[in-house]
ZAPAPA-974697 format. One record per residue (C-alpha): x negated, y, z. Coordinates in pm, whole numbers, plus 32768, in hexadecimal, padded with zeros to 4 digits. Example, Ala and Ser with C-alpha at 12.3 -4.5 7.8 and 13.67 -1.06 7.14 Angstrom:
BEGIN
7B327E3E830C
7AA97F9682CA
This chain:
BEGIN
C68B5C4E8A0A
C6B35B848B46
C7EF5AB68B5C
C7F95AE08CD4
C83959CE8DD2
C92E58BB8D76
CA8758D28E12
CAAC58138F58
CB3E56B88F48
CC9F56E28FCD
CCA4557A9045
CB4B557490E7
CB5154D9923F
CB52559B9383
C9FE55889427
CA1E545D9514
C96655059632
CA4C56339616
CB7A554D960F
CB0A54939746
CABB55DB97F5
CC1D564F97AA
CCB455169841
CBD555339972
CC5956979997
CDC75633997C
CDF056A79813
CE5255D996E1
CE7C56149569
CFB8561C9496
D00F56879335
D148571B929A
D1655604919A
D0B554DA9101
D00D55B58FFA
CFB956DC90DB
CE3F572090D0
CE5057F3920C
CE41576E9370
CEFD58049494
CE6657D595ED
CF7C579396E9
CF7457CF9860
D0DE57AC98D6
D15758539A13
D20457109A75
D15C55BF9A50
D1E2545C9A5A
D13253269ADC
D18A51BC9B21
D13A515B9C8A
D09F50049C60
D1744F799D7B
D2AF50259CFF
D2F64F8E9BA9
D4674F2F9B96
D48D4DCE9B0E
D5F34D669AC8
D6664BFF9AF2
D67C4BD4997A
D51D4C619945
D4914B7F9A56
D5374A5899A9
D4984ABF985D
D3434ACE9906
D36C497899A7
D3DD48D69864
D2B5497097AC
D37949C99674
D24A4A8695F2
D0DA4A4095CB
D0354B6E966F
CED64BE19615
CDED4D03965D
CD2A4DC19552
CD794CC49440
CE294DB99355
CDE04F1993D1
CDFC4FCB9281
CF3C4F11922D
CFD94F769378
CF7E50E49340
D01350D591E1
D15650419268
D16851499377
D134525C9275
D26B51EC91B8
D3B852949214
D43151E2934E
D437520194C9
D2EC526C9560
D242521F96A8
D208539496CA
D2B654C19638
D3C655BB968F
D4DE54CD9624
D5185356962E
D548535194B5
D4CF541D938F
D612549B92F6
D557556791F1
D48D543C917E
D34354EB91C7
D21C54619287
D12A5514936C
D01C5416930B
CF7154B891E3
CE6E54109107
CD6154D791B9
CDD9546C9311
CDFE530092A3
CC9952FB921D
CC1F53989360
CCC252869431
CC2D517F9349
CAD4520E9393
CB195209950A
CB87509F94E4
CA3B50449441
C99150EE9567
CA59501B965D
CB23514796D5
CC7650FD9638
CD394FB99656
CE724F1495D3
CF5D4E0A9654
D0134D429548
D1454C609550
D15C4B569442
D27C4A7693DD
D250496392DB
D1054A039278
D1A14B59923A
D1524C9592FD
D2A04CFA9397
D23E4DF094A7
D1234E93955F
D0844FC895EE
CF37507A95F0
CE83518196BA
CD3C52129734
CC8051759856
CB6B51FF9932
CB0351CA9A9C
CC3C514B9B53
CD2851FF9A64
CDFA5191993C
CEAE529F9875
CFCC51F897BB
CFF6529C9669
D10A51E795AF
D1CC50A2959B
D2B24FF594A4
D3A14ECF948C
D41C4E0A9362
D4E74D1D943C
D5924D43958C
D4AF4D5D96BF
D3664D4695FE
D2E24E9A966D
D35E4E5E97D1
D2A14D1697DF
D1694DCA9761
D1984ECC9876
D1BC4DBB997E
D07A4D199907
CFCD4E6B990C
D0354EB39A73
CFD54D569AE6
CE844D6C9A33
CE3E4EC09AD0
CE854E339C29
CDA74D079BE1
CC8F4DF39B73
CCC54ED09CA7
CD1F4FFF9BD6
CDFC51099C73
CE9E520A9B8F
CF8B51C19A6C
CFDA530B99C2
D10B531D98DE
D0F0549598A6
D259550A9869
D385548D992C
D4AB53FD986A
D5E9535398DE
D566520B9850
D421521E9914
D4DE52859A4F
D5B6514E9A2D
D477507F9A38
D3F351299B71
D32D52549AF3
D321537F9BDD
D2E954F09B92
D20255DD9C49
D16157349C1E
D02657399B4C
CF6657A99C81
CFC256679D37
CF6B559A9C04
CE12563A9BFB
CDDD55D69D67
CE2F546C9D15
CD54547F9BDF
CC2854FA9CA4
CC5753E89DA5
CC6652DF9C94
CB1C53619C05
CA5853449D4B
C90B52889D38
C92951139CF6
C85E50B99E2A
C973514D9F04
CA7D506A9E6E
CA034F5C9D7E
CAD44F0E9C4A
CAB14E5F9AFA
CB194ECF999C
CC834E999938
CC354D81983B
CB8C4CBC9952
CCC14CD89A2B
CD954C699904
CCB34B3F98C1
CCCE4AD09A2C
CE4A4AD19A12
CE4F4A1E98C4
CD714909994D
CE80488A9A39
CF55476299CF
D09C482999D5
D041499C99C8
D1A54A0E9985
D22249699AC3
D10049FA9B8A
D1424B599B05
D2B94B479B3F
D2894AD29CA4
D1824BD89CF7
D2484CFA9C66
D3904C949D0A
D2E54C7E9E5D
D2574DDF9E42
D36E4E999D8C
């Protein structure tokens, strides 16, 4: 008697080409909980983005940037950042600023899928370190001139905000255009995020995916490396963001 096909692996990754196609179509995955084997495909009616010239940098945050309280890196600890973001805490995206129920939308399946995209050069992280310890960061999916911010975390004050400032500055350096933060929250609004209908978001998305020869750009890590090469990158970033915010 045939045993039949084996049961599907509940934590198998999402096909990376399907995942990228979803992002290019304005759709992204979420799960009900950390252990949920199912994936929900989300296309919200209202979308939130960060205008790259509209990030709100407070005086205290600018001071933190100038003093370079953190060592900031790109793609040094991607899996660790995802794991921190999957723990119960405030998220870069999500319907609320905090997870009161202690659940996470980043399931094992989704985390493994992002890890695969990272190995393909399509997902990136920004990390903040203090005394050799990872204390904040963010990660997301990158393609064309787009970065879709997925989640962020802080262990100490201002760490995730500093990571966001570095991300915005690196995107500008790389000549990228669209920073998607998916759902609007009061926290994101306080940092300069703006809401718009999904239809308007799709227009901006299509523009950001136009052929490279029409508007040259470089990958996000290259923009980050150019910033990090300066003698005082924190001062450069603070000055550039204050001038444009």
